[in-house]
N, C-alpha and C positions, 0 to 999 in steps of 0.2 A: 541504412536501416530499413528493413522490409517489414511492413505493418499490415495486419488484417484488422478490420473494424467490424464488430458485431453489435448493431444497434437497430432496434425495430422502428425508431422514429426516423423517417426518411429525411426530414429536414436536418436533424442533428447529424445523421450519418453522413450525408453529402457535405454538410458544413465542415465536419471534422476532416473529411477527405480533402476538401479544398484547402483548408488551413494547413494541413500537413504537407500537401504537395507544394504549396507556396513556400514552405520551409525546405524544399528540395529533399523531402523524405519520400520513400517509395511505398505508396499504398497499393499493395498487390491485389487486395480483394476487399469488398464491402458486402455485408449481408445483414438481413433482418431476422434470421431464424437460427437457433442454436445448432441444428443439424447441418445447415449450410456452412456455418462457422467452422465446425469440426472438419467438414470436408475440405474447406479452404486451407485450414492449418495443415492437414495431411498432404494437400497438393502443393502448397507454396512454401512450406517450412519457413514461416516468417520469424523475424527476430522478436517482434512484439505483437501482442494481441490487445486491442482495446475492446472491452466487453461490457455491455449493459447488464446489470444484475437481473432485471425483470424482462423476460422475453416470451414470445409465444411458445406453446399455445395457452398456458394458464397465467402467464405474467406474474409468476411467483419467484421461483429460484432457478429457472432454466438457464439463465446466463451464468450464474456463479457455478452451477453444476457443470456446465459445458467448459468453463474456464479450468476447473479442477481436472476434468477429463483430459483436456488439451495438454495440461502440464504433465499429466502422467504419461501421455503418449509422446510428448516432446519435452523432457525435463529441463532443457535449457531455454525454453520459451519464457520470455518476460511477459507478464500480464498486468495491464492497468485496467482495473474495474471502475466503471462509472455507475453512480446511483443518484436518483432524484433526491433522496434523503438518507439520513443515517440508518443503516441496518447493521447493528453491532454484531449479531451472530454471523452474518455473511462475511463481514470484515475479518473476524478472528478465525472463521472456518478456513478461509483462503490462506491466511498467514500461517495457520497451524499446519498446513500441508507442505510448507517449506518457507524458510525465512528470508529468501533473497529473490531479487528480480520480480518483486510484486508491489503493486500499488492499489490504493482504494481512494477515489476522489468523488466528491459530490459534483454533479453535472454543472452546477453554477460556476465551478472552478474553471471550466473550459473557456468561459468568457474572459477570464483573466489570463490572457494568452501566454505571457511570460511565465507565470506560475505553472500553467498546464504543461508547457514545453519543458520546463525544468524538471517537473515530476516524470515526464515521459523519458527524458534522457537519463535521469537518475535510475529509473527502473531498468532501462535498457543496458545500463552500465553495471548492473548487478546489485543495486541498492534497493531500498524500499521507499515508498512515498505514501504516507497515511494522511488523510485529510485532517486538518486541525480540529474540525468540528467533531469528527469521530472520537479523537483523543479527548476532547473537552467533555463529551457526554459520558465516556467511559470513566473519566475521573470523577464526574459529578455523582455517578451511580455506584461507585465503589463503597462497600460497607466496611466496618471496622474489623479488627482482629485478623488481619492478614499481614504478610511480610512487608507489604507496602507501607504499613503504619510505622515501620522503623525509619522511613525516610523523612527528612526534613521537608519543609514547604519548598525550599529552593531545589532540593534533589528531585522532588516530584516534578517541578517545572522542567528540569534538565531531562528527566526520563521521558516526559511527555514529548519534548522536542526530538529526542532520540527516536521515539516511536514514529514520528513523522518522517524519519529518514534523514534528518539534518546532520551535517558534520559538526565537529567541535567549534570551528571558527564561526560558522553561521549561528550556532547556539549562543556563543559569546556575544555576537552582535545583537541577537534578539533580546538577550537578558541584560545587555549593557554591562558585561563583566569581562574580565580578561580570559584569554585562552587557558592560562594557568589555573584560574578558578574553576573553569569547566572541567579540566583534567582532574582536579581535586575532588569535585562533586561526583564525577563518574567513578573514581576509585572508591569513594565512600559507598556509592550505590552498589557496586560489585560486592563489596565487603558485607553490607547489610543484607543483600540477597543471597549470600553464601556462595558466590561465584568465584572460586579460586582460579588463579592463572593455570592454564593448561594449553598445550599445543593442539589438542583435539577439539576444543570448543571455542567458538567465537563468543566471547562474553557479552559483547554489545548486542548481538542478535538474540542471545539467550535471555538477557535482561529484558529486552523489549517484548519478546514473545511471552515471557513469564508475566510481565506486567499486563499485557492484553488478555492473556488467559485468565489471570486472577480476577481482572475486572469483569470479564464475560461471565464467570461463574457466580458473580455476586450482583448481577443485574436482574 
């Protein structure tokens, strides 16, 4: 796995590189500026980019903008975004640009090495990895009168864990229910959100993106 890191905090940037290299992962470039990050993506054609949301010169949205640009230049690039705190608009902006090979984690999650590496590998393998705190805040701020109101409390729990990028077996473990119960809840979620079976649509990804988008519009 070839990785480019874009993080303006030198200590965190070098710490990430050290951690990943210790896991026998190939960190091909590290940078603290979005322009240098895009140049590194063009040069090295990495499999994964780890990108800070806020970068120079204004420390607002340069990182997320660079991540979106990098994905458009290299559509198969997996992107794992890091943020110091929950920034809901940026999270859903990135996911709305494409529903796979994307992750959004709080920086504190890096210290939980096993969780961070699991998210990295999940994103590199074509999945998504949303920080649980992002999902929790989106849930808290969702207002009434949406399609999400049709879901039961347990279905909300299942959809929130789906939004984190977790598979059915892991969801079952988290909720202390059977795999069969999770399958049943997911079928009900699809039905209540009006997602009919079709070969052209990944209903799981569509449900998650619809969930995040509706939450974003009501925050």
